[in-house]
C-alpha positions in Angstrom: 95.0 95.7 71.2 95.9 91.8 71.1 93.2 89.1 72.2 94.9 85.9 73.2 92.5 82.8 73.1 93.0 79.7 75.4 94.9 77.8 72.6 97.2 80.5 72.0 98.0 80.7 75.8 98.4 77.0 76.0 100.9 77.2 73.4 102.7 79.9 74.9 102.7 78.0 78.4 104.1 74.8 76.4 106.7 76.6 75.0 108.3 78.1 77.9 107.5 74.9 80.3 108.4 72.2 77.8 105.1 70.3 78.8 103.0 68.9 76.4 99.1 69.4 75.6 98.2 66.1 77.3 99.9 67.5 80.7 98.4 71.0 80.1 94.9 69.2 80.3 95.8 67.7 83.3 96.8 70.9 84.9 93.8 72.5 83.8 91.7 69.8 85.4 93.6 69.9 88.7 92.9 73.8 89.1 89.2 72.8 88.5 88.9 69.9 90.5 91.4 70.7 93.2 93.6 68.3 94.6 91.5 67.4 97.7 93.7 66.4 100.5 94.1 67.5 104.1 97.0 67.9 106.8 96.4 67.2 110.4 99.8 67.7 112.4 101.3 69.1 115.2 104.4 71.4 114.7 107.1 73.2 116.5 109.5 76.2 115.7 112.3 77.5 117.6 112.0 80.9 119.0 115.2 82.7 119.6 115.0 86.1 121.6 111.2 86.4 120.9 111.1 85.6 117.0 111.4 82.8 114.7 110.4 82.1 111.0 109.6 79.3 108.8 110.0 79.1 104.9 108.6 76.7 102.4 108.3 76.8 98.8 106.2 74.1 96.3 104.6 74.0 93.3 100.9 74.3 94.1 98.7 74.5 91.0 96.2 77.2 92.1 95.0 75.2 95.0 92.8 76.7 97.7 94.1 76.1 101.2 92.0 76.4 104.3 91.9 75.5 107.8 93.3 76.8 111.2 96.4 76.7 113.3 96.1 76.6 117.3 99.0 77.3 119.9 99.7 74.7 122.5 102.5 76.1 123.8 104.3 77.9 125.6 101.5 78.7 128.2 102.5 82.6 128.7 102.6 85.5 126.6 101.0 86.3 123.2 102.0 86.0 119.7 102.0 88.0 116.2 102.1 85.9 113.5 102.4 87.2 109.5 102.4 84.5 106.6 103.0 85.7 103.3 103.2 84.3 99.8 105.9 86.4 98.1 104.1 90.0 98.4 100.8 88.5 99.4 99.8 88.3 102.8 97.7 85.3 103.8 97.1 86.4 107.3 98.6 89.0 109.8 97.2 87.8 113.4 98.4 89.8 116.9 97.3 88.8 120.4 97.3 85.5 119.5 97.2 83.4 123.0 97.7 79.6 123.6 94.6 77.8 122.7 93.3 80.1 120.2 92.6 79.3 116.4 94.1 81.2 113.8 92.0 80.9 110.6 93.0 81.2 107.3 92.1 80.6 103.3 94.3 81.1 100.4 94.5 80.7 96.9 97.6 80.0 95.7 99.3 80.4 92.2 101.3 78.1 90.3 103.6 77.9 93.1 103.5 78.7 96.8 106.5 80.5 98.8 105.3 80.7 102.2 107.2 82.7 104.8 105.8 82.4 108.4 107.3 84.8 111.1 106.3 84.5 114.7 106.8 87.3 117.3 106.8 86.8 120.9 105.5 88.9 123.7 108.6 87.4 125.8 112.0 88.6 124.6 113.3 84.9 125.2 114.1 81.5 123.8 111.5 78.7 123.4 109.9 76.3 121.1 106.7 77.6 119.7 104.1 74.5 119.7 100.8 74.3 117.9 98.6 72.4 115.4 97.7 72.7 112.0 94.3 71.3 110.1 94.3 72.6 106.7 92.4 71.2 103.6 93.1 71.8 99.8 
């Protein structure tokens, strides 16, 4: 069995990514300290025939993201939300109605590949609106 020490892992990481030792140290510090930011914003998602989706990818450096989303419209019906990062489920919430918070907490990997799907109990077109509060 091969035992790898941190210096071996750093060397392999540097070879595969093309970054240097100073950059490795900065990444290690970021993973310890976190990035320390927040998001407070409204959002809107088009819903067609009762469903919609949103995809977003970014380099996230193993950050923990926590917070909540709140639905502000439409007034009627309920929602089923599934948020995934690749094959990892961030949350899966059914029966969500206007004004209800959807809490979440998730530790990303090196990258985040967010895929959010929203399914409405009404099979018609609308704009799903809400508010997102998150800390990282």
